[in-house]
C-alpha positions in Angstrom: 2.9 -2.2 -30.9 1.9 -4.0 -27.7 -0.7 -2.5 -25.4 0.1 -1.2 -21.9 -1.9 -4.2 -20.6 0.7 -6.6 -22.1 3.4 -4.7 -20.1 1.3 -4.9 -17.0 1.5 -8.7 -16.4 4.1 -7.8 -13.7 3.9 -4.7 -11.6 7.7 -4.1 -11.9 7.7 -4.3 -15.7 4.8 -1.9 -15.9 6.4 0.5 -13.4 9.6 0.4 -15.5 7.7 0.8 -18.7 5.9 3.9 -17.4 9.2 5.4 -16.2 10.8 5.2 -19.7 7.6 6.2 -21.5 8.5 9.4 -23.3 5.6 11.6 -22.0 6.5 10.7 -18.4 10.3 10.6 -18.8 10.5 14.0 -20.6 8.2 15.7 -18.1 10.2 14.4 -15.1 7.4 12.1 -13.9 8.5 8.9 -12.1 6.4 6.0 -10.8 8.1 5.5 -7.4 5.9 2.6 -6.3 3.4 0.2 -7.8 2.1 -2.5 -5.6 2.2 -6.1 -6.8 -1.6 -6.3 -6.4 -2.1 -3.1 -8.5 -4.0 -1.5 -5.6 -1.5 1.3 -4.8 0.7 3.7 -6.8 2.9 6.6 -5.8 4.1 9.0 -8.5 6.5 11.9 -8.3 7.1 14.9 -10.5 10.5 16.5 -10.2 11.0 20.2 -11.1 12.9 20.4 -14.4 13.4 23.2 -17.0 11.1 21.3 -19.3 8.1 21.3 -16.9 8.6 24.8 -15.5 6.0 27.4 -16.5 6.5 31.1 -17.1 6.6 32.0 -13.4 9.0 29.2 -12.4 6.5 26.7 -10.9 5.3 23.3 -12.2 3.5 23.4 -15.5 -0.2 22.6 -14.9 -0.2 20.1 -17.8 2.6 18.1 -16.1 0.7 18.1 -12.8 -2.3 16.7 -14.5 -0.3 14.2 -16.6 1.3 12.7 -13.5 -2.1 11.6 -12.4 -3.7 10.7 -15.7 -3.6 7.0 -16.2 -3.5 5.6 -12.7 -7.1 5.4 -11.5 -8.1 3.8 -14.8 -5.5 1.1 -15.0 -5.6 0.3 -11.2 -9.4 -0.2 -11.4 -9.2 -2.1 -14.6 -6.5 -4.5 -13.3 -8.6 -5.2 -10.2 -12.0 -5.6 -11.8 -10.5 -7.8 -14.5 -11.2 -8.5 -18.1 -14.9 -8.9 -17.6 -15.2 -5.1 -17.4 -14.7 -2.1 -19.7 -13.0 0.8 -17.9 -12.3 4.2 -19.5 -11.4 7.7 -18.3 -14.5 9.7 -18.9 -13.6 13.1 -17.5 -11.0 14.9 -15.5 -10.5 18.2 -13.7 -7.8 19.8 -11.7 -7.8 22.6 -9.1 -4.5 24.4 -8.6 -4.2 25.3 -4.9 -0.7 26.5 -4.4 2.4 26.8 -6.6 4.6 23.7 -6.8 8.3 24.6 -6.8 9.9 21.3 -5.9 9.2 17.6 -6.3 5.6 16.8 -5.8 3.9 13.5 -5.3 0.5 11.9 -5.7 -0.8 8.6 -4.3 -3.6 6.3 -5.6 -5.2 3.6 -3.5 -8.0 1.3 -4.8 -9.9 -0.2 -1.9 -12.2 -3.2 -1.6 -15.0 -0.7 -1.1 -14.3 0.9 -4.4 -14.3 -2.4 -6.2 -17.4 -3.8 -4.5 -19.3 -0.6 -5.2 -18.4 -0.7 -8.9 -19.2 -4.4 -9.3 -22.5 -4.0 -7.6 -23.5 -0.9 -9.7 -22.4 -2.6 -13.0 -23.9 -6.0 -12.2 -26.9 -5.6 -14.5 -24.8 -4.3 -17.4 -25.4 -0.6 -16.6 -22.7 2.0 -17.2 -21.3 3.4 -14.0 -19.7 6.8 -13.7 -17.5 7.2 -10.6 -15.3 10.0 -9.5 -11.9 9.4 -7.9 -9.8 12.1 -6.2 -6.1 12.6 -5.7 -4.1 15.3 -4.0 -0.8 16.4 -5.4 1.4 17.4 -2.5 4.9 19.0 -2.0 7.5 17.4 0.2 6.5 19.7 3.1 2.9 18.5 2.9 1.6 21.6 1.1 -1.4 20.9 -1.1 -0.4 21.9 -4.7 -3.4 20.5 -6.6 -6.6 18.5 -6.3 -7.2 16.2 -9.2 -10.5 14.4 -10.0 -10.9 11.7 -12.6 -14.2 10.2 -13.6 -14.2 6.6 -14.7 -16.7 4.9 -17.0 -17.2 1.3 -15.9 -19.4 -1.3 -17.5 -19.6 -5.1 -17.3 -18.9 -6.7 -20.6 -21.8 -8.6 -22.0 -21.5 -12.4 -22.0 -20.0 -13.9 -25.2 -22.6 -15.9 -27.2 
């Protein structure tokens, strides 16, 4: 089976692949936008019977899943193949009940990338937290999600 990186040669192909990926499709998660430079993504989670919890709001696992891969692959795509990038840790704080479509945005900046390259320049591992808000259409904050990335420069091949 091909890796997600092989699908990621083109931002449109990757966005389409993520939208038909069973864990996202079944949960009602949709990648609405993925920039051609892999610096920005916007993801939506629609309310469906399959992602509704006991009290009729978004299931917390679906809220976390909608944010799961994005920081890792956006940073990886922008740092390039000379780096190892992994998710190390994640946490979510539920702020208010989500009862309609919610969205999350991810934006990798030059500052993020410069900071990671500088910290990993000597081959050290770098642990960096990235934060994302999950918001409802009316702007209400539904959840705060934090993901910690592990970044290390690959050693030179001998």
